[in-house]
Each structure stands twice: as structure tokens, then as C-alpha cells.
SEDO-985233 format. One line per 4 residues: their letters; for each residue x, y, z of C-alpha. Coordinates in Angstrom, 3 decimals. Example, Ala and Ser with C-alpha at 12.3 -4.5 7.8 and 13.67 -1.06 7.14 Angstrom:
2
AS	12.300 -4.500 7.800  13.670 -1.060 7.140
//
This chain:
223
MNRM	12.461 -2.228 9.580  13.942 -4.445 12.286  17.390 -4.185 13.860  18.815 -7.092 11.845
ERNV	17.834 -5.433 8.564  19.463 -2.197 9.707  22.697 -4.048 10.425  22.751 -5.762 7.017
LPLK	21.628 -3.007 4.651  23.873 -0.138 3.487  23.322 3.101 5.391  21.668 4.925 2.483
EVIY	19.220 2.055 2.001  18.324 2.108 5.699  17.644 5.859 5.530  15.655 5.424 2.328
QELK	13.457 2.664 3.761  12.869 4.582 7.000  11.769 7.753 5.212  9.747 5.974 2.558
NKIL	7.830 3.998 5.181  7.114 7.137 7.200  5.723 8.810 4.076  3.675 5.827 2.908
NLEY	2.089 5.197 6.304  1.375 8.942 6.654  3.582 9.467 9.676  4.923 12.244 7.454
KPGQ	1.788 13.918 6.158  1.279 15.082 2.554  2.514 18.662 2.310  4.607 18.400 5.483
MISE	7.996 20.101 5.396  11.016 17.940 6.209  14.676 18.901 6.290  18.040 17.211 5.914
TEIS	19.047 18.491 9.346  15.900 17.139 10.987  16.325 13.695 9.435  20.063 13.472 10.071
DLLK	19.505 14.365 13.735  16.626 11.897 14.026  18.562 8.999 12.503  21.929 10.095 13.918
VSRT	23.655 10.169 10.533  25.435 12.826 8.498  23.530 15.039 6.067  25.289 13.677 2.955
PVRE	23.463 10.311 2.745  20.208 12.038 3.708  20.655 14.483 0.823  21.208 11.581 -1.592
VFIR	18.098 9.819 -0.290  16.072 13.021 -0.710  17.071 13.098 -4.382  16.009 9.467 -4.791
LSHE	12.665 10.101 -3.092  12.059 13.137 -5.286  12.592 10.995 -8.393  9.923 8.652 -7.034
KLIN	7.567 11.620 -6.518  7.410 11.051 -2.775  8.850 14.464 -1.962  9.243 17.790 -3.742
IYPQ	12.477 19.750 -3.379  12.226 23.514 -3.880  15.581 25.367 -3.843  15.684 28.218 -1.317
KGTF	12.264 27.155 -0.024  12.491 23.663 1.399  11.545 20.019 0.951  7.954 18.871 1.281
VSLI	6.205 15.516 1.251  4.311 15.319 -2.033  0.554 15.733 -2.085  -1.590 12.788 -3.167
DLSY	-2.398 12.961 -6.867  -5.734 11.270 -7.595  -4.822 10.848 -11.262  -1.931 8.598 -10.185
VSES	-4.255 6.797 -7.779  -6.684 6.146 -10.621  -3.972 4.754 -12.902  -2.630 2.505 -10.139
VFMR	-6.111 1.111 -9.542  -6.543 0.583 -13.291  -3.305 -1.420 -13.556  -4.053 -3.487 -10.480
NLLE	-7.582 -4.254 -11.678  -6.306 -5.537 -15.007  -3.642 -7.726 -13.448  -5.558 -9.137 -10.518
NQIV	-8.694 -9.780 -12.531  -6.655 -11.804 -15.022  -4.821 -13.646 -12.260  -7.991 -14.659 -10.412
REIM	-9.483 -15.921 -13.657  -6.309 -17.917 -14.376  -6.548 -19.540 -10.952  -10.202 -20.439 -11.508
ENGA	-9.745 -21.722 -15.046  -6.527 -23.661 -14.411  -7.698 -25.309 -11.218  -4.903 -23.798 -9.128
ELPP	-5.325 -23.730 -5.366  -4.744 -20.875 -2.970  -2.073 -21.634 -0.351  -3.351 -22.846 3.047
EIRK	-1.535 -19.898 4.647  -4.234 -17.599 3.293  -6.631 -18.953 5.935  -4.194 -17.965 8.667
NLRQ	-3.911 -14.542 7.063  -7.702 -14.154 7.172  -7.787 -15.150 10.843  -5.179 -12.495 11.564
QKEV	-7.193 -9.917 9.624  -10.235 -10.820 11.707  -8.253 -10.369 14.918  -7.148 -6.898 13.828
VEEA	-10.746 -5.936 13.011  -12.308 -7.365 16.174  -9.562 -6.347 18.582  -9.117 -2.809 17.258
GTVQ	-5.682 -3.379 15.781  -3.921 -0.696 13.793  -4.591 0.246 10.190  -0.962 -0.498 9.352
EFLD	-1.268 -4.021 10.774  -4.300 -4.619 8.584  -2.644 -3.180 5.481  0.414 -5.393 5.968
LDNE	-1.899 -8.415 6.086  -3.856 -7.085 3.098  -0.680 -6.819 1.035  0.385 -10.336 1.958
YHRM	-3.117 -11.665 1.189  -3.072 -10.281 -2.343  0.521 -11.357 -2.882  -0.500 -14.942 -2.052
IFKA	-3.200 -14.736 -4.726  -0.647 -13.561 -7.286  1.757 -16.288 -6.174  -0.918 -18.970 -6.596
ADHA	-0.900 -18.121 -10.309  2.929 -17.988 -10.407  2.911 -14.196 -10.689  4.476 -13.155 -7.377
VSWD	7.042 -11.051 -9.239  4.217 -9.149 -10.932  2.874 -8.223 -7.499  6.308 -6.999 -6.415
ILST	6.626 -4.872 -9.554  3.107 -3.515 -9.123  3.839 -2.605 -5.506  6.658 -0.274 -6.549
TRIH	4.313 1.798 -8.741  1.584 2.533 -6.183  3.057 5.363 -4.142  0.060 7.694 -4.333
YNRY	-2.433 4.828 -4.133  -0.787 3.398 -1.012  -1.228 6.666 0.866  -4.781 7.052 -0.414
RVLT	-5.531 3.524 0.769  -4.282 4.325 4.283  -6.790 7.179 4.450  -9.670 5.008 3.203
MYLP	-9.008 2.473 5.947  -9.781 5.101 8.582  -13.308 5.500 7.220  -16.029 3.946 9.450
EMLG	-16.433 0.168 9.115  -13.890 -0.015 6.274  -11.602 -2.636 7.841  -14.534 -4.970 8.433
KVYN	-15.845 -4.425 4.908  -12.503 -5.259 3.308  -12.038 -8.309 5.540  -15.477 -9.661 4.586
EHCQ	-14.718 -9.171 0.892  -11.417 -11.017 1.322  -13.305 -13.963 2.836  -15.836 -13.902 -0.003
LVEL	-13.090 -13.838 -2.623  -11.409 -16.933 -1.187  -14.710 -18.822 -1.284  -15.472 -17.690 -4.840
IRNR	-12.055 -18.871 -6.008  -12.488 -22.186 -4.204  -15.908 -22.672 -5.852  -14.714 -21.380 -9.269
DTAC	-17.626 -18.922 -9.212  -16.703 -16.495 -11.997  -20.146 -14.860 -12.164  -20.185 -13.756 -8.528
YSIL	-16.528 -12.786 -8.751  -17.388 -10.260 -11.468  -19.811 -8.609 -9.051  -17.431 -8.659 -6.079
KRHH	-14.442 -7.230 -7.927  -16.353 -4.070 -8.847  -16.711 -3.310 -5.143  -13.386 -4.569 -3.827
YSGL	-11.010 -3.346 -6.511  -12.494 0.021 -7.389  -10.346 1.826 -4.818  -11.880 5.179 -5.705
DHPK	-15.206 5.034 -3.921  -14.436 7.784 -1.428  -12.421 10.622 -3.027  -14.983 13.314 -2.198
ALKE	-15.268 12.278 1.451  -11.502 12.073 1.827  -10.846 15.418 0.150  -13.406 17.038 2.447
KYPD	-11.835 15.444 5.525  -8.206 15.994 4.454  -8.314 18.993 2.086  -4.601 19.749 2.482
YFL	-3.479 16.245 1.489  -4.508 16.328 -2.185  -3.485 18.179 -5.311
//
């Protein structure tokens, strides 16, 4: 969140966005203990708005509050990850087919997005930089079919999946693999190649190809 956004948004919203982003990008690890005092000191605010934000985050299943014990960042629940992938697959599959069948065109900005993805991959950019571009890439696809709002709604339901996805991007060669699939998808849409798209989507949209490897590498992050 930039300085201008901080100056415009209400204090509680600023605190909420700061904490949510730290949880989603794994700066606050699953299972990590956090406290109202720690956060209020860090953000230089009183504990009252922090307490209210904690309640909001607990309702969103981002943190767990245990009276007399403490507050902890929630562990990643693979059942929620699976359901998020299921919903996204249904929506995006339908949207890509609508674009192909209706003759809609992807926006020219998607080429710039792909160039930026390539730069991140080749110049060892950060995972978060790539994920920001990935989100914008898929949002442009939704927007091409006049379903940008659907993407925004979907994005609010993917809390566990978003953290899982961060972990997958640290696997060897994953950024390059995803970038190449993004390039292929743009060409398939441009060529209206529904047959090859059916093959590609099974690889790109599965999202659950690595649970065993991730649970072995990060055993304390999962339920």
C-alpha cells in the first residue's frame, strides 16, 4: 500500500490491508503468533483499531484468536485450496470459451504484462512481483469477456489458495513454467484453438500438483 492510499483510507482499513497483505504474502507465516501490542507498536497506532481488525481477520479465517492463549495466523487448509481451485476452474474455463466463441479480443496490454513477467523470470525478480503480474494477467482475461467483477469477487474467496500459490512459486522452475503457459494461452485464444486449450488448462489451472512436496518442505504451515 502506497503513502497516498494510507492518507485516503480510514485508519482501520489501512491496518486491515497491511496485516492482510503480510499474511497473504507469507511475511507472517502460517501458525505464527501475533499480538495487538506488537502490531500497534509496529504501525504506531492504538490497540483498539488493531483489536477490531483482528476480529475482522478472524471472520475471514486469516487468523485464529484463542482467549488466554494468543492470536495465531491460520494454517493453510488444503480443502479450502481445493474448493478455490474448483471455482476458479469453472469460471475461467467458461470465460475463455466465451472469448473464443464470441470473437472477443484480449487487450493489447496483456502483451506488456507478458513482457514484464518475462523480465521477472529472467532477471530473478521476486515471487510477489510475478504474482501481482499473474493476477493482473488473469483479470485482463476476465475483463475481455466483460466479467472483471467476477474476478474481483473470486479474488476475495481465495485466502488459503493465495498463500498456497505463493509457496508453489518457490518451487524450482515454477515461475518460468507459469510464464510459458501464459504465453501459450494467449496464442490459443488468438487462434481460437479450443482443443489445445483443453489440454493446457489441465496443467495450468490444476493448482494442486504439489501438495505432498509442499507439506514435506513446510510441515508446520498446513492443517
